C-alpha positions in Angstrom: 16.8 1.1 13.7 15.5 4.6 13.6 12.2 5.8 14.4 11.3 6.9 11.2 12.6 3.7 9.2 10.6 1.3 11.3 7.3 3.3 10.7 7.5 3.6 7.1 8.1 -0.1 6.6 4.7 -1.2 8.1 3.3 -1.1 5.2 5.5 -3.8 3.3 5.8 -5.9 6.6 1.8 -6.2 6.7 2.4 -7.7 2.9 4.9 -9.9 4.3 2.9 -11.9 6.4 -0.2 -11.8 4.4 -1.9 -14.9 3.8 -0.9 -15.8 0.1 1.4 -18.1 -1.3 5.1 -16.8 -1.9 4.8 -15.9 -5.4 1.6 -13.9 -4.8 3.1 -12.3 -2.1 5.8 -11.4 -4.5 3.3 -9.8 -6.6 1.7 -7.8 -3.7 4.9 -6.1 -2.7 5.1 -5.9 -6.4 2.3 -3.8 -6.5 2.7 -1.9 -3.5 6.3 -0.7 -5.0 4.7 0.6 -8.1 2.2 2.3 -6.3 3.5 4.1 -3.3 5.6 6.6 -5.7 2.7 7.8 -7.7 0.4 8.8 -4.6 3.7 9.6 -2.0 4.1 13.1 -3.1 0.6 14.3 -2.3 0.9 12.9 1.4 1.7 14.9 4.4 4.9 13.6 6.2 3.0 12.9 9.2 0.5 10.8 7.5 3.0 8.5 5.5 3.6 5.5 7.8 -0.4 5.5 7.9 -1.0 5.9 4.2 1.4 3.0 3.2 -0.4 1.1 5.8 -3.9 1.7 4.2 -2.2 1.0 0.8 -0.9 -2.1 2.0 -4.4 -3.4 3.6 -6.2 -1.9 0.3 -4.0 -4.3 -2.0 -4.2 -7.3 0.3 -8.3 -6.8 0.5 -8.3 -6.7 -3.6 -6.2 -9.7 -4.1 -8.4 -11.3 -1.1 -11.3 -10.8 -3.9 -9.4 -12.7 -6.6 -7.4 -9.5 -8.3 -4.1 -11.1 -9.8 -3.4 -8.3 -12.1 -1.0 -6.1 -11.3 -2.2 -3.0 -13.3 -5.6 -3.8 -12.0 -4.8 -4.2 -8.0 -2.2 -1.1 -8.6 -5.3 1.7 -9.6 -8.0 -0.6 -7.2 -5.8 0.1 -4.3 -4.7 3.5 -5.0 -8.2 4.9 -5.9 -9.6 3.2 -2.5 -7.2 4.7 -0.8 -7.7 8.0 -2.4 -11.6 7.5 -2.1 -11.2 7.2 1.9 -8.6 9.8 2.9 -8.7 13.0 1.1 -7.7 14.2 4.5 -4.2 12.7 3.6 -3.3 15.3 0.9 -0.7 18.0 1.3 -2.1 21.2 1.1 
C-alpha cells in the first residue's frame, strides 16, 4: 500500500477500533465521510493525515459524550477541528 494511502486512512482505522457497538461505529464512519469533504479543501497537503485523525478523534469524543445525531456530531467535530487548528488552513 502506498505511503500516502496509509496516512490518509488513519482516521478511518481509528473509527474502526473505537469502543462502540457496530451500529454506532457505522454512524461514526458515516459522519466522518460526510464531514471530511467540507473541511478538506481548507487543509494544507502536508497536514491532511493529521487533520483526518483529529476529525476522527473529535467524532469519537463527542460520541463518547452521548451525541448520536449525525448532523450534531458532524457540526461539533468540524467546529472542534477548526477551533483547535487554525494553522491547518491553506494560505
